[in-house]
Residue, then its C-alpha position, 0 to 999 in steps of 0.5 A: m502459500p500456507t496450507s489450508n489448516a495453517t490459513r484457518e489457524i491464522s484466521d481464527t487467531v486473528a479473529e480472537i485477538i480482534a474480538d478481545v481488543r474490541a471488547n476489552g481495549d487496553d487490557a486486551v492489547a497489553r495481554w496480547s503484547q505480553k504474550l506474543d512479544g514479551w512487552a507490556p510497558d506502562s505506556l505504549r506511546l513514546d513521549p517526546d523525551a523518549v523519542a529524543a533519546v532514541l535520536a541522540s543514541l544513533p550515529e549521525t550517518v544513520l540519521d543522514d541516510l534516513r533523511y536522504a531516503q525521505r527526501q527522495v520519497r517526499t519529492f516523488a510523493q509531492a509530484q504525485r500530489d501536485s498531479l491531483t487537482d480539484f476542478e469545476v466544470e459547467t456541463l450545461p448552462g448554469v450546471f456546475l459539477g466539481q471534484r475535490n481531493i480531501p485527505v483522510s483525517a487519521v491514518g495508522a501506519y504499521v512499520p514491521g519489525g521481526r526478522y528485519p526492522l523495515t525502517a523504509s516502510a516508515h518513509m513509504t507510509v507515514l511520509t506519504a500520508k503527510v504529503a497527502g495532507v493527512e492531519r494525524v498519522a499514528a505510527t506503530t512498530p513491534p518492540h525488538q528484544a523487549a525495547p523500542p527499535p531505535i532506527s524504526v522510531a527515528a524513521m517514523h519521527l523524521a517522516g512526520a508521525d504525530e504519535i509513535y507506539v511500540l506495539g506490533g501484530v494483530q493487537a496493534v492493527a485492532a487497537l488502531a482500528f477501534g481505538t482504546e483508552s490510550v490509542p485513538a482510532v484511525d480511519m485507515v491502516v496501511g503498511p506491510g506485515n506478516a501473515y497475521v497482520a495481513e489477515a487482520k487488515r483483511q478482516l477489518f477492511g470495510e470497518i476501516g480502510i486499508d492500502l492493500l493485502a500484501g503477500p510475500t515479496e516477489v521479483l521477476i526479471v526480464a533479460d536478453h543476451t546483454a544481461d550480466p548473469f552475475v547482476v541477475a543472480t545478485d538482484l534475484l537473491s536481493q529479494a529472495e532474502h525477504g522470506p522463504d516463500s518469496p518468488a524469484v523468477l527469471i524470464t530470458t531469451a538467452e539460454e547462456v544467461a539462464r545457465g549463468t544466473e543459476a550457477w552464480i546464485e549457487r556461488l553467491l549463496v555460499n557467503l550470503p548472511t541471509r542464506e538460510v532464507a534466500e536459499r529456501a526461497w530460491h529452491d522452493h519458489g525460484e523459476v527460470h524460463v527461456v523463451a524465443t523472443l522478448d515479445e514472449a518474455f513480456a507477455l509471460a511476465d504480464e501473466y505473472a503480474s509480479e510485485h517487482v519487474h526488472v528489465l535487463t535488456a539492450e533497450p529496457r524502456i521497451g518494457l514501458a510500452r510492452m508491459r501493463n501488469y506489475g507493481a513497480l517497473f525497474l529499467g536497466e542495470k543502473t537501477c535495481v529493486a533494492f533502490g525502490d525498497k530503500v532509497i530511490g523515492t517510489n513507494h515500496v508498498l506494492p501489490t502481490r499475488k497477481a493483484a497488479r492485474y487490477t491495482g497499483g501500490l500505495w501512493v499519495g492518492k490512496f490517502l485522498k478521498t476524491v469526492t464530487y459536488q453539484e450545483v444547478r443555478d439556471p432555472a431552465s436547466s433545472a427544469e430540463l434535468g427534472e423532466r429527464c430525471g422523471r422519465a428515466s426514473r419511471l423506466e426503472n419504476f422509481e416513482g419517488h425519484a421521478r417525483s423529485g425530478d417532477v418538482r424541479a420541472a414544475r417549479y422552474g419550468s411549465a410541466p404539470l404536477p398531477w400527483t399532488d395538489h400542493s402548489v409549487 
């Protein structure tokens, strides 16, 4: 976690940029983009010709892999959408209550750049929003080496983005939130980012909707004596390379697995291209716990409420029954967290910092407003509800509420209306 001074500095910087963009629109966006990214083109939005040129510059194998991953995400997201149904029920004679799932009108999807161009975030945000039925998705990503990052642009386009902007950081989030002369406002902003992007979403939440506040990537592995330490070590490092503050935790019932994993991690770090990041994450935030039973292992894992939990045991599906606090669960050696990050189809925008105790990750339902409606057609039911509403409201000293119920009781029943001489 950042120190309190660092946290305050981030918060103050974010507040300054947000206030500037709110007051000065495109001028502020251009200034901050130039200052922070060395990027201030005439237009931040890529036109269709520019997008087409990006796609033409990429090998077909790259485009095929992007399409493959997006097919998996689309299939799972569509299954989620199909599970959410509108309904209407008659609860009393002539009393109809209903539910509708209405897509958010406009969404901003932030696709991170920086150390790694996270193209998979385009699948998870843009595509999922479009499957939900969002009419307008504006996708944005930071420039890379003072140019649009080709694979991120391709991923956003193939995912169905209606607008693509090459703009990063707080200035991107603020521009989407308020709208500027060249960037129309959205209703919510989703997608992972660095500490500044996360803080911008935090400060703007309420004025716009957000998905969640993402912290450093987390991985936790529950393993028994059947787990291969080489696999455990490889999978822990696969997530440790996300950032120097990424926690990587092993909970195992087998001491030999614990020791073997620690040994393999040190061996694997030697030739890992991302060693500088992964080694720091492991040495500063890595943990190994040896417990007596799997019950203890699952209980301890629930206390961590980790973003990613991988179960490497003889019967991995036991984890489904034993665990309740996780962002995403990975069962058995044939899957891995990296699959979830890149290609398997479940969403990788997930809760961190123990938020899995009370929320899941990004999904189709996040882009839907589940709303209700009511209609009373039967006069007798309206009269009964009116009488009961009047009594319930007066218990709480809400006379205005009570009188609204009284009117129905009098108009559609035989109850008197003593507080007015108006004929009902």
